[in-house]
Structure formats: structure tokens, C-alpha cells
C-alpha positions in Angstrom: -32.0 52.7 58.0 -34.0 55.0 55.8 -36.2 53.2 53.3 -36.7 54.7 49.9 -40.4 55.0 48.8 -41.7 52.1 46.7 -42.1 53.1 43.0 -45.6 52.6 41.5 -46.4 52.3 37.8 -50.0 52.8 36.7 -51.2 50.9 33.6 -54.4 52.2 32.1 -56.3 51.8 28.8 -59.8 51.3 27.5 -61.6 47.9 27.7 -59.7 45.3 25.6 -56.7 47.4 24.9 -54.3 44.6 25.9 -53.2 45.7 29.4 -53.2 42.2 30.9 -51.4 40.7 27.9 -48.8 43.4 28.0 -48.3 42.8 31.7 -48.1 39.0 31.2 -45.3 39.5 28.7 -43.6 41.9 31.0 -43.6 39.3 33.8 -41.9 36.8 31.5 -39.1 39.2 30.8 -38.6 40.8 34.2 -36.2 38.7 36.1 -34.6 41.0 38.7 -37.5 43.0 40.2 -39.9 41.5 42.7 -43.3 42.9 41.6 -46.7 43.4 43.3 -49.4 43.6 40.7 -52.7 45.2 41.6 -55.5 44.3 39.2 -58.7 46.4 39.3 -61.5 45.1 37.2 -65.0 46.4 36.6 -67.3 43.5 37.2 -68.3 40.5 39.2 -65.1 38.5 38.8 -61.4 39.0 38.1 -60.4 37.2 34.9 -57.3 39.3 34.4 -55.9 38.4 37.8 -56.3 34.7 37.2 -54.5 35.1 33.9 -51.5 36.9 35.5 -51.3 34.2 38.2 -50.9 31.5 35.5 -47.2 32.7 35.2 -45.0 30.7 37.6 -42.6 33.2 39.2 -42.3 31.8 42.7 -42.2 34.6 45.2 -41.1 37.2 42.5 -44.7 38.3 41.7 -47.7 38.9 43.9 -51.1 39.5 42.4 -53.9 41.3 44.2 -57.4 41.6 42.8 -59.7 44.5 43.5 -63.0 44.0 41.8 -66.4 45.7 41.9 -65.5 49.3 41.6 -63.0 51.9 40.6 -59.8 52.0 42.6 -59.2 55.2 44.6 -62.3 56.9 43.1 -64.6 58.8 45.3 -65.6 56.9 48.4 -63.6 53.8 47.6 -62.4 52.2 50.9 -60.2 49.5 49.5 -57.2 51.6 48.2 -55.7 52.8 51.5 -55.8 49.4 53.3 -54.4 47.8 50.1 -51.4 50.3 50.1 -50.9 49.7 53.8 -50.7 46.0 53.2 -48.2 46.5 50.4 -46.1 48.7 52.6 -46.0 46.1 55.3 -44.5 43.7 52.7 -42.0 46.3 51.7 -39.0 44.0 52.2 -40.4 41.6 49.6 -41.4 44.1 46.9 -39.2 46.2 44.5 -42.0 47.7 42.4 -45.8 48.0 42.3 -47.8 47.9 39.1 -51.5 49.0 39.2 -53.6 47.9 36.3 -56.7 50.1 36.4 -60.1 49.1 35.2 -60.8 49.7 31.5 -63.5 52.2 32.6 -61.2 54.2 34.9 -58.9 57.1 34.4 -55.5 56.8 36.2 -55.9 60.3 37.8 -57.6 59.0 40.9 -54.7 56.7 41.9 -52.2 59.3 40.8 -53.8 62.0 43.0 -54.0 59.8 46.0 -50.3 58.9 45.7 -49.2 62.5 45.4 -51.6 64.3 47.7 -51.9 62.0 50.7 -49.0 62.7 53.1 -48.7 59.1 54.3 -48.7 57.7 50.8 -46.3 60.3 49.5 -43.8 59.3 52.2 -44.1 55.6 51.5 -44.6 55.4 47.7 -43.5 57.4 44.6 -45.4 57.5 41.3 -42.9 56.2 38.7 -44.9 56.6 35.5 -48.4 56.3 34.0 -48.8 54.2 30.9 -51.9 54.2 28.6 -52.3 51.1 26.4 -54.1 51.7 23.1 -55.9 49.3 20.8 -54.3 50.9 17.7 -56.6 49.3 15.0 -59.7 50.6 16.9 -58.1 54.0 17.2 -57.5 54.1 13.4 -61.0 52.9 12.8 -62.4 55.9 14.6 -63.9 53.9 17.4 -62.7 56.5 20.0 -64.0 59.5 18.1 -66.8 61.7 19.5 -70.1 61.9 17.6 -72.7 64.6 17.4 -75.5 62.1 17.5 -74.2 59.0 19.4 -74.2 59.3 23.2 -72.3 56.0 23.6 -69.5 57.2 21.3 -69.2 60.4 23.2 -69.0 58.6 26.5 -66.2 56.3 25.2 -64.4 59.2 23.5 -64.5 61.2 26.8 -63.1 58.4 28.9 -60.4 57.5 26.3 -59.2 61.1 26.3 -59.1 61.1 30.1 -56.9 58.1 30.1 -54.5 59.6 27.5 -54.4 63.0 29.0 -53.0 61.7 32.3 -50.5 59.3 30.8 -46.8 59.9 30.6 -46.4 57.2 28.0 -48.8 56.0 25.4 -48.2 52.4 24.1 -49.6 51.7 20.7 -50.6 48.0 21.0 -51.8 45.4 18.4 -49.7 47.0 15.6 -48.3 43.8 14.1 -50.2 44.1 10.8 -49.9 47.9 10.5 -47.5 49.6 8.1 -45.4 52.8 8.8 -48.1 55.1 7.4 -50.7 53.7 9.8 -48.3 54.1 12.7 -47.6 57.7 11.8 -51.4 58.3 11.5 -51.9 56.7 15.0 -49.2 58.9 16.5 -50.8 62.0 15.0 -54.2 61.1 16.4 -52.7 60.6 19.9 -50.9 63.9 19.7 -54.1 65.6 18.7 -56.0 64.1 21.6 -53.4 64.5 24.3 -50.6 66.9 23.4 -49.0 66.6 26.8 -48.1 62.9 26.4 -44.3 62.7 26.7 -43.5 59.4 24.9 -45.2 57.1 22.4 -44.0 53.5 22.3 -44.8 50.6 20.0 -45.7 47.2 21.3 -45.2 44.4 18.8 -47.0 41.2 19.9 -48.0 43.2 23.1 -44.3 43.4 24.2 -42.7 46.4 25.7 -39.1 46.4 27.0 -39.0 46.6 30.8 -36.6 49.6 30.7 -39.4 51.5 29.0 -41.9 50.5 31.6 -40.3 50.3 35.1 -37.8 52.5 36.9 -38.4 55.6 34.9 -38.5 58.1 37.8 -40.8 60.5 35.9 -42.6 61.9 38.9 -40.0 61.7 41.7 -39.0 65.3 41.3 -42.5 66.7 41.4 -43.4 64.5 44.4 -40.2 65.0 46.5 -39.0 68.4 45.6 -37.1 70.6 43.2 -33.7 69.3 44.4 -34.3 66.0 42.6 -35.5 67.5 39.3 -32.2 67.5 37.5 -31.4 63.9 38.5 -34.7 62.4 37.5 -34.7 64.3 34.2 -31.3 62.7 33.4 -32.7 59.3 34.3 -35.8 59.6 32.2 -33.8 60.9 29.2 -31.3 58.1 29.3 -34.0 55.4 29.6 -36.4 56.8 27.0 -34.7 59.2 24.6 -33.8 56.6 22.0 -35.4 54.7 19.1 -37.5 51.6 19.5 -38.3 49.4 16.5 -37.7 52.4 14.2 -40.2 54.6 15.9 -38.9 57.9 17.3 -39.9 59.5 20.6 -41.1 63.0 20.9 -42.6 65.4 23.4 -39.7 65.4 25.9 -40.9 68.5 27.7 -41.9 68.1 31.4 -45.4 66.8 31.8 -47.2 68.5 34.7 -50.5 66.8 35.5 -51.8 69.4 38.0 -53.8 66.7 39.7 -54.5 68.8 42.8 -56.6 71.2 40.8 -57.9 68.9 38.1 -61.4 67.4 38.6 -60.8 63.9 37.4 -63.2 61.3 36.2 -64.5 60.5 39.7 -68.2 59.9 38.9 -68.8 56.6 37.3 -71.4 56.7 34.5 -74.2 54.3 35.6 -74.8 53.4 31.9 -71.7 51.2 32.1 -72.7 47.7 33.2 -71.1 44.4 33.8 -72.5 41.0 34.6 -71.5 37.3 34.5 -73.4 34.6 32.7 -72.9 30.9 33.5 -73.7 27.6 31.8 -73.2 24.1 33.1 -73.5 22.4 29.7 -70.6 21.9 27.3 -70.4 24.3 24.4 -70.0 23.9 20.6 -67.1 26.3 19.9 -68.3 27.6 16.5 -71.9 28.1 17.8 -70.7 30.0 20.8 -68.3 32.3 18.9 -71.2 33.1 16.4 -73.5 33.8 19.4 -71.0 36.2 21.0 -70.4 38.0 17.7 -74.2 38.4 17.4 -74.5 39.8 20.9 -71.8 42.4 20.3 -73.5 43.4 17.0 -76.9 43.8 18.7 -75.8 45.7 21.8 -73.0 48.0 22.9 -70.9 45.1 24.4 -67.4 46.5 24.5 -65.7 43.5 26.2 -66.4 39.8 26.8 -64.0 37.5 28.6 -64.1 34.2 30.5 -63.5 30.5 30.5 -65.8 28.1 28.5 -65.9 24.3 28.5 -66.1 22.9 25.0 -67.5 19.5 24.0 -64.8 16.8 24.2 -62.1 19.1 25.6 -60.3 18.3 28.9 -59.9 21.9 29.9 -61.7 25.2 29.2 -61.0 27.7 26.4 -60.2 31.3 27.3 -62.6 33.6 25.5 -61.4 37.2 24.8 -63.6 39.6 22.9 -63.3 43.3 22.0 -66.4 44.6 20.2 -67.1 42.0 17.5 -63.6 40.6 17.5 -64.0 37.4 19.5 -61.1 34.9 20.0 -60.8 31.6 21.8 -57.5 30.1 22.8 -56.5 27.0 24.8 -55.1 28.2 28.1 -54.9 26.5 31.5 -57.3 27.8 34.0 -55.7 28.9 37.2 -56.2 26.7 40.2 -58.1 29.5 42.0 -60.8 29.0 39.3 -60.8 25.2 39.2 -62.4 22.5 41.2 -60.3 20.0 43.1 -59.8 16.6 41.4 -62.2 13.9 42.1 -61.4 10.5 43.6 -60.4 9.1 40.1 -57.9 11.9 39.5 -60.0 13.6 36.8 -60.8 17.2 36.9 -64.4 18.1 37.7 -66.0 20.4 35.1 -67.0 23.8 36.4 -69.7 25.9 34.8 -68.6 28.0 31.9 -68.3 31.7 32.9 -68.4 34.8 30.7 -68.1 38.4 31.9 -69.8 41.0 29.7 -69.0 44.8 29.9 -70.9 47.4 27.9 -72.9 50.5 27.8 -76.6 50.1 28.6 -76.4 46.4 27.8 -79.3 44.1 28.9 -78.5 40.9 30.8 -81.6 38.9 29.8 -81.3 39.9 26.2 -77.6 38.7 26.1 -78.6 35.5 27.8 -81.4 34.8 25.4 -79.1 35.3 22.4 -76.6 32.8 23.8 -79.4 30.3 24.5 -80.8 30.7 21.0 -77.5 30.2 19.2 -75.9 27.6 21.4 -79.0 25.6 22.4 -77.7 25.6 26.0 -78.9 27.2 29.2 -77.2 30.5 30.1 -78.2 32.5 33.1 
């Protein structure tokens, strides 16, 4: 029996765009497909993988973490063995979703899938989605600057992510009016004219038929004979209105990955580290400290679990620039200690991951110590 290649969807987007939240919502709404989720994070620990595992889907969802690096970039040795493992579990998987690091362009994974003979036989690129933090886009946070090297680095990576996407998802739009949404679409079109579709994600939700099973690259990967079929499939799935927002740019999107020199070289200015504290925290003091840290240094993302005074379980901390939020969310068992003999959970150290451009670990730790009066290292 001939097995059809496994479809692969790539989800990309800059740090804090909402990739994991969007995927979490997708998992809640996807009932029929058995998914394998590959989470690639830049840093010492996978917070996003733990959050996705908190959803109870039985054997419907498998989550695989790949940390400390950029998946399929340069000399990465984890991508091919990972794909081989997924192929071995082919009978248990209907679709693969790869969430790239916020500091990666999707072109590396796309090129491997389409240029490697073994991978091209076993897998087919379904679509590449770029998730955008729309308020930051409108605030000019992804604009280049003649005098700011950090801004230029961010703008370059942001453009790389958009330019290789088939679909751009405008996220975090709940408080934006129609004029702002039109402005956002115009900015996306100016930055990446070849993007085929622009979708809206209210409350970080995107319909599964606009995410999975789009067949946007099957023709290019498997020959001209399939081009008419896949074009029909893509049009029927996508060429309609969503929440009053119209699609545009329906022309074929040719990435030309075999000749394009994608973002292989990682800028050493990007740094990530984890800080830990064994003492319980005052929530207000900690949030103030994190806001101060992000104001003092180019911290683009902070996330982790923190134990608060008097609480029975940790808070999830999520920060994008100076927007820091805390929410009560169970910590997955993979990140928890076993219960003690009295049946009470043992408290683990609070852990926060910081990602930024030329950020200084000791300086961040000192600010946390000063504002929280606790020991962070």
C-alpha cells in the first residue's frame, strides 16, 4: 500500500507574537486530526512545550521539544533524526505542526523539506504561517532605524519571517478597529508583497480549515500534474471572508528556496538565559521588577513559572517587551516535583527565561534582587 506523504505546517513569528497561544486554541478545536507538534525554542528550557502539554488530548497530540538552537539551520543535527522518528510513527500521525523559534525564519525547515530527496518522499509542506503581534506592528516596533542596530536586526528578522509565509495571521487584534486592521494589512503588504493570505485571529483563534490541510505546496513539491488540483483545494478553503476581513493576493507564491540564501547565520547578539529563585515572590513587586528590566535592557521576551506567597501553585509569567502579564495556570507534571508523603506538592524554584538582544544576565538578576528582595541567580 502506497503511503501518502505526511503534511507539515510551519508556524513562525517573532518573540511573543502568540504562536503557542494560537496553537493551544487550535488543539482545543481540532478533534479529527492526530497531530505531532514540534516546538523549537531559543533558550535553556521549553516553556511553550510544557504549555501545549497541559491540554488533555489522549493520544491525539504528541509534543516534541527541540531547544538550544535553530531547527534545520546550518549544522543542526536534530532535524533529520526527529523527522525520521516522526515517520516511524506515521500510522499514529495525520499532520505535523512545527513551531519555530521566535528568532528563526521558516525558510530553513522549508528548504530541508523540499530539497532533501528522502524528506520530500515522506513529507509535504502544507503551508507556512507567520503570526504577528499586531499592536507592536502598528506601533512601529518592527520598523528599521538609521541609528538603532537593535531595531534593524529585529526588522530584518521580522521581514524574513513574513517573506517566506504563505499566510500572515494578525494576532492580538481584539481592541483594534477596522481602520487599524486596514493599516496593519497595508504594512504587511508593503513588507512582504508575496504573502498570499492575511487572516485575523480574535482571541488568538484561527479556524482549523484556515490552518491545516491547505495543500499550498503539494504542486511545487510533487510536480506540475498536481498543480490544478491543489490550486482548487487552496481556493475553496481560503478564498472567502473571515470576520469581515477580505483575502487578497491569490497569485501563486513561489519561494525559490533552492536559490535563496536564508537566515542561516544566527546573530550572536541574541541571548537567552534562565534565572531561578527558591523564595516565594510578591506578585506586584515581581511584575514591577520585570517591567523595569525590560525598560533598562532590550529584553524582548520573558516567560516562566513563579511561586507567589500564599499560593498553592505557580503563576505563569508571560512578557513581551514591557507588557508583562501573570495568570494562574497549572504547571505540567514534567515541570513539577512529585508529591511528598503528606500528599502536598513540593515547591520548586521559580524559573524565568529571558530572551533579548545584548542583554546582561547579572544586570537582570541584580534588578530582580533589588525590587523583589529575594535571591535570583
